[in-house]
C-alpha positions, 0 to 999 in steps of 0.5 A: 673913300676913293684913292687919291693919286698924284700924277706928275707931268699930267699935261704931257703925253704919258702923264695925261693918259695916266691921269685920265685912266686914273680918273676913269678908274674912280680915283681922285686925281691931282695933276702936278706940273707946270700946266693943268692936266686933263682931269682933276685938281692942278698943282703947279710944279716946275720939275727943274726947281722946287719941291712938289706939293703932294699933300693929301695924295695916297700915292704918286705916279711920276711921269714928268720928264725932259725928253729929246736928243740934245747935243752933248754939252748943250744947255738942253742937256743941262736942263734935262739933268735938272728935270730927270735927275734933280727933279727926281730927288725933289719928288722923292723927298716930297713923297715922304714915304708914299708909294711911288711909280717912276716912269723910266725908259728902256733907253737906260739899257746898255746898247753895246750888248745883245738886246734880242731879249732884254730882262730887267737885269740887263746892264745899264751903261754906255748910253748914247745920249743925255736922255739915256744917261739922265733917265738911268741916274734918275731911276737909280735914285727911285730904286734906292728909295723903294719905288716901282720903276717902269721901263717902256720902250718907244711909247706911241699913241694918241697925243704923241709929240715925239716918236711917230711925228719924228718918224713921219718928218723923215719922209723925203720925196716919197722915201723913208730911209731906215738904218740897216736891215729889218729888225724886231723891236718892242713898242709900247702903246701909251694905254698899256703904259697907263694900265701898268702905272695904275696896276703898279700903284694900286695893286702894290707891285713889289719895289723894283724895275719892270719892263713894259711893252706891247704883248709881242714885238714888231718887225720894224719895216712892217710896223713903219709901213702900218704907221705911214698908211694910218697917217695917209703918208705914201712912202717907200722904205729904203735901207741905208747901210748901217756904216753910212748911217753911223757916219751921218749921225756923227757928222750931224752931232758935230753941227752947232745945233741944240738937237742934231737932225740925226744922232747915234742914239736914233740910229741905234734905236732903229737899227738893232733888235730890242725886245723887252722881256715882260715876264716880271710885269706879267707875273704881277697880273698885268697884261698888255691889251693894246697893239699898233693895229689898234692905234692905226684903226683908231686913226683911220676911224677918226679920219673917216669921221672928219667932214670933207674939206672945202671944194677947190 
C-alpha cells in the first residue's frame, strides 16, 4: 500500500515540483489549494480562510504561501499574514497530529548579524519586509507543533515566477545594476528543495529546522552572468554603491504602490554574503544533487529544441 501525501500549494512553483516528485516516487498525491496541481487528486483550499481537507493523507508537505515584497501597511501585507500565519494555524489544526513538513525561507534570519555561514540557530528577528516577518511567525507555529521546517534560500528552477524573472526584468539598456561588490550566496534549486521535502516527510526527520540549498554557494556576479547567458540576455553587470542603493530603496518604499520597484529587502538579499550551513540536513542523509549549471544547461537544451520562428 503506497503512502498518501497531501501537498498544499501544489499549483504553485515549489508545491508543483514537490507533487510531481512525490508521484514519481510512487506516492499517492492529494493536491490541496485553490487550483488543481500537476498530478493526483485536487481538494480546494484557500489558505487565507477555512481549514483544508486532509482526510486520508498520511502526511503533509505545506508549500502554500503568499510571496512577494509588499509595501508596509498595504492590503497585500495583510493578505500575506492571512496566508502565511493564520493559514499555518488552520493547516496545523487540520493535520491533527499527522507529520508535517513546513516550507519556510532563509528570509527568517536576522539581516543585521553576520551571515557568512548561517546555522539554524541564527537569530530570527529584524526582518526587512512582511514576507520575512510572516514566514518567521508561521514557522514558529509549525515548530511548536512538532513539524519539520525547511529553510531554503532563493529558490530557482523551471516554472519560477519570482526570483529569476525579477532579476531579468531589472536589465535596462544592456546593463544590470547590482548593489555593492560581489558576494557569496547560497541558492536553492527547486529540485533540491523537493528532494528534501520528500526525504523529511518519508524518512522521518526529527522535528526542527533544517537549512536547504545547493551543495556549494555561488559568487553572485558569476551566477547572474550564467543566468543571463542561459536566458539569452546580453547585459553588462555594474555595481551600484551600497549607500546609493539603500537610499534608492528607501525612496522607492515611500511610493504609494502595493509593491515598490526596489526595497531594502531586495538590496539586502543581493548585497551581503548569505551562506547556509547544510550540516543538519546532510546528517539526515540528504544530498543536494542539482546546481545552477544544470538549470542553465536545461534552458539551453530547450531553446535548441524549439523550431525556428518565421522568417521576416
